[in-house]
N, C-alpha and C positions, 0 to 999 in steps of 0.2 A: 760359081764361087771360085775365086782364084786360089792359088797355092798358099798365099800368106793368110788368107781368111781361114782356110782349112787347118793350117798349123795353129793359128790362134784359138780356134774352136777346140781342137784336140788338147791343147795345153790347158784351156779353161776346164774342160771335162775331167782331165787327170787331177787338176788341183781341187776341183769339187769333190771328186771321189776320195782323195786323201783326207780332205777336211772332214768329210762325212765319216770316214772310217775312224779318224782320230776322236771325233766327238762321241761316236757310239762306243768306242773302246774305253774312253774315260768314264762314260756313264756306267758301263758294265763293271769297271773296276770299283767305282765308288759304291755302286749298289751292292756288289759282292762283299765289300768291307762292311757295309751297313747291315746286311742280312746275316752275315757270319754263318752261312750254310755249309754243309759238308759235301757239296758237289762242286766240281770245277768245270767251267764252260770253255768250249772251243767254238769260235765263231769266225767264219771267213766272210769278209765284207768286200774287199777290193779284188776278188779273184775272177770277176766277170769281165770278159773282153768283148770283142765284136761278136763272137759266137756263143756257144753254150758255156755255162759255168764250168770251171775246171778246178780241181783240188790243187793248191799251190805245190810246186815241185819241192820247194824248201820245207814244206810242211806247215802245220798250224801250231803255234805255241799257245798253251793254255792261258787263261786270264791271270793266273797266279805266277806264270813263268816257270813252273817246275816240271812240266811235261810237254814234250814235242810229239805231235801226232803226224804220221806219214801214212800214205795210202798206196798200197801196191795194187796196180790196175792191169787189166788186159783190155785195152781199148777203152770202151765206155763202162765196162763192168768192174766193180770193185772186187779184188781178190782177198785182200787182208788189210785190216787196220792195225797199224803198229804204233803203240804208245811207248815212249822212252823217257824215263825220269832224267832231268837235267841237273847236273852239278851235285855237290854233296848234300845240299838241302833237299833236292828232289829224290835222291837215292835214299836218304834217311826217312823221308816221308812215305815213299811208295814201295820200296822193296818188300816183297812178300805180302802186300796188301790185297785183300779181297775187295773187288769193285764191281760196279754195275755200269756198263756203257749204255747210255740212253740217247737214241737218235731223236731228232725233232719230230719225225713222223710217228713216234710211239714205240718203235722197236726197242727192245732192251736185251742186253746180253750180260750174263755173269762171267767174270774172269778174274784171274789172279796175276799180279805182277810177279815176275821171278825175282831171284835174289840180286840180279843185276839191274833191277828197276825197269824191265822190259816186259811188255804185254803185247802179244801178237794174237789178234782175233781173226781167225780164218772166216772168210765170207763166201767161199766158192759156191757152196750149195744154195745160197740165198739169191744170187744173181741181182744184187743191188746196184743201182747206178751210182756214178761218182757224185751226182748232185745230192744224194741222200746224206752226204757227209759234210754239207756246207755249215752245219751247226750241230753239235752234240755235247753231251756232258758226261762226266764220270762221277758217280756217286760212291763215296767211300764207305758209307754205312756207319761211320762214327761221328761223334759230335766234337771231335778235338781239332777241327780245322782252324 
């Protein structure tokens, strides 16, 4: 395979990944509006490269756009999951809110956002891998979403 064909193949795969990510994100947003549930999902779709899945350096934005999740790591081990409310709407919604962080594998953690809309969930003792955080949700426990 010549260089031109390799470049075309790589461009096609990037386009396919972005199109798939967009379609899935649109589906998640419309389903979330229809269900009106009190949990907020975070889903990483295009963060897989040639190697293992990696948590995006810029973080994951929640489906409603009000919370940014970042992951502090030590190599392949997750040390802390940090959730930060975004903007005035995020701060008004999440500051001081009791939540439950639910991972796709079934683990769940109770936590509280501080008055600045920040929640840091230490994970040192659990030795979870970065791939455990490719999708998770926060459940607020109220029906006012």
